[in-house]
N, C-alpha and C positions, 0 to 999 in steps of 0.2 A: 392400643394395639403396637404390639412389637414394630420398631423399626425395621425394615426391609431390607434381610443380609447382615442382620447384627451378629447372627450366630456362625458369620462363615470364616473359617481360616484362608490364608494363602497361604497355600506350600511353597517352600523355595523352589525356583526354578534350576535345574539341570541339564546340563549339556554332556550326552555321549555319543560317540561315534555319529556327531551329524544331525542327531535328532534334540528334539525341546520335547520335554515333558511339561504340561502344564496342567493343573488341576484347577476346576470352577466347579464348586460343590460337591466335590468326590468324583465327577467323571474326568479320565485323563485320555488327553487328546495328541499323538503323538504328531508334531511337525515337523518337515526337514526345515534345517539351518539353509538359509538362503546367503551366503557370505562371500559367494565369487560372481555376483552380478556385473558388477563393474569389469570385471576381466573378460567377458564376451563382447566389451564394446571397444576395444584398444584395436583388432584387426580391421574395423568400419573405418575407424579413424584414419588409419595408415595406409588404406588403399588407393587414394587419389595421387599420393607421394609419385608415382612410378610416371602416371599421365603428364604431371606437371614439367619430369624432368625430359619427358620424350619429346613433349611441345616445344621446347628453344632450340634444338637443331633447324627443326624444321621451318619456324620462322626466320631464323638466320639464311637458311639456304632459299628462301623464297625472296630476301632481303636483298641478294648478293647483287652489287653493283654493276655494270654493263664496263666494257671498254673502249677505248678509240685510240688504233695507230697513228702516230701523226707523220700525215705525209710532207713532202717540201713545199714549203712556201706557206703552211698552215699558220696560224696564230692562236693563241690562246681564246681571242676575242672572238674569231672564227668559230672556233671548235664549239665554245660555249651559246653561240649565236645557233649555230646547227643543231644541235642537239637540247636546246631548251634549258640550259644548265640552271636552275636557280641561284641567283646571285650573281650570275655573270662570270666574267672571267676570273674576276677575283676568289670567288668559291672554289671554281674549277685548279686553280693554283695553290691554295691554301691546302684543298684536298691530294694534290699531286709534288707539295713542294719538297720531296726527299729526293723523287726522279728527276725533277725540272732544275732544280738548282735553287741559288739565289736570288739571279735573274729571270723573271715570268717572261723575257721578252725574248729569250734565247731557249727555243723548242729545237731538241734534234729529230730530225726524222726519224722515224722506226720505235721511238720509245712509245710505252702503253701506257695513256691515260686513264683513271679510273673516273668515269661517270656516274654521279648519284650517292658518293657517297654517305653525304649528307641525310639522304633518304633513308640508307639502310641503316644508319643510327637512329633515324626516328623509330623505326621497326622493330630495331632492338627493343626502345625504351615502351613501345606498346606490349611487347613481348612480357618484360619485367612488371607492367601493371597488372596480369594476370593473378598475380600472387600478392595477398595483401600484407604478408612481410616484406615479401622485395620491394614492394612500392614504399612500405613505411621506411625501409634501407636507402632505396633511392633518395626521398627525399631528406632524408639525414645525410645524405652524402652531398645533395646539393647544399644545403644549409652551409655544410663544413666548409665546401668549395667556396660558397660567398664571402663566407667569415674570411679565407684567406687570401682572396684577391682584395678583399676592402682593406686588410692590413695591410699589402704592399702595392698599392697604384703605382707609385714611382718604378718599380721595378717591370712591372707587368708594358708601362708604356714606354720603355727604353728601345726594345726592336722597332717598333714604328717610328720612332724619332731619329733612330740611327738610318732606317730606310731613307726618310725624307732629305737626310743630311748627306747621301751617298757623294763619296769625292769623284768626280769623273777626271779622267787623264786631258789634259789641253793637247790632242791631235785627234785625227780624222776615226780612231777606236773609240775615243772617249767622247767623242761629238754626235757621233750614231747611237753609243749606248744611251746617253743622257736624252737624245730624241726619242729613242724607244719608250723610255719611262714615262716621258710628258703624253707619246701619242697613246702609251697604255690605257694612262689615267683619262684621256679624252676619249678613247675609244674609238681612235683613227687606227686602221689596221697595217700591217707591214712588217718586213722580217728586215735583219741585219744584213743580210746575203742581199736580199732585193735592194736594199738601200745604198748598199757598197756600190754594187755592180753597175749602178745608174751615177753614181757619183764619179766614177773613175772614167766613163764614157764622155759625161757631161765636163768634168774640170780637173779631171786625174787630179782629185783630191787638192785643189788649191782655193782656200775659202774667198781670195780677193779676184778669181777670174771673173771676165768681163767679155760678153762679145761684141763688138762696135761695127761688126760688117755684114750682119744677116738682116733679114724684113723688118725683125722688131728695132734694131740698132738705128735703121732710116728712119723708123716712125719717133724716134726718141724713149723708146723704151727699152732700151739693151739689155739682154740678160745676164743676171749677176751671180754670184756665188758658186756654192759646191753643188748645186744642184740646177743652176741657171736659170732662175723664177725673175720676170720681169717685173716690176713694181706695179702694176696693177693688180696682177695676179696676187702679187705676195701681200698686199693688203689686204684683199678679197676674203683669202683663206690663211691669213696670221693666225696663229692659235695663242691665246691668252695665256698671260705667264712669260712669253719668250720677248725677246727684244725686237724693238720695231724698226731696228738696222736689217735691210736686206743681206747684207755681206757677213751678218752673224751667222756662225756656220749650225746653231741648234737651231736657231729661230728660222733659218732658210731650208734645212733638212724638213724640221715637223709642217712649215706652210707649203712646201713641194709636196709633200707624202699627203698632206689634207686635201689639197688639188687633186694629186693622182688617185686618193681612194673617192672622190665625189666622181671624177669622169670615166677611171679605167676599174676603178672597184678595189683598189690597191697599187702602190708603186712597186708590188712584186709583178704586176701584170705589165709592165712597162718597159720594153726591150728597144724604143728606142726614141727619136725625138717625139716629146709630148707637149 
């Protein structure tokens, strides 16, 4: 029996005006040439792009941080507590360093502090994750930053070292500023104005002042130093890291402010004998 299809010849395929003529045993079929199939898929892939772009402004708007207008007598610690700022006064200070200045203990009434800047940044980070390409870019950027930080640890540590070794003048202004820095680290409230006002009333700025005539003196515990603290109070409210000499200006101020915070809420609330 002859092999099936042995006598068939395949005729050449010709293309003309978008049709292909194919012969199969003498019968001719006209088939359309499908050459633009992939061209129709392009618009569908590009469609999501506008939605992704429009989503970014909405996320930014929703994450806009709140603001707080500073009032007289307020401190960063107090504001951070009232608004439950994550990270406390240090985070609040870092988020507002440009407007507060280099001394976090001196904040001027009327300035507006941004609250929750860290949360806004976190929201922006989540929005970026919606795009896989953006997420890959963010990951690469973080890796690049990590490499840069690892390459220069000494340079990054320099500002912190300078802050710790800040020089203070050996006068009333310097003593108050140094005390405020220690108080900020210990979470003790108080402002420059509140401390200065009470010092001028109690000792006129004389760190060696002593009261030898009042009831405390009669009991053998005269009031001493800038803020006229008796020894039992100084010892009870002494702040670690300061001198144990009650006449020491910085030690005297910080102990007195620690006592005032415990009894009156802050040295700023003291306007007479305390």
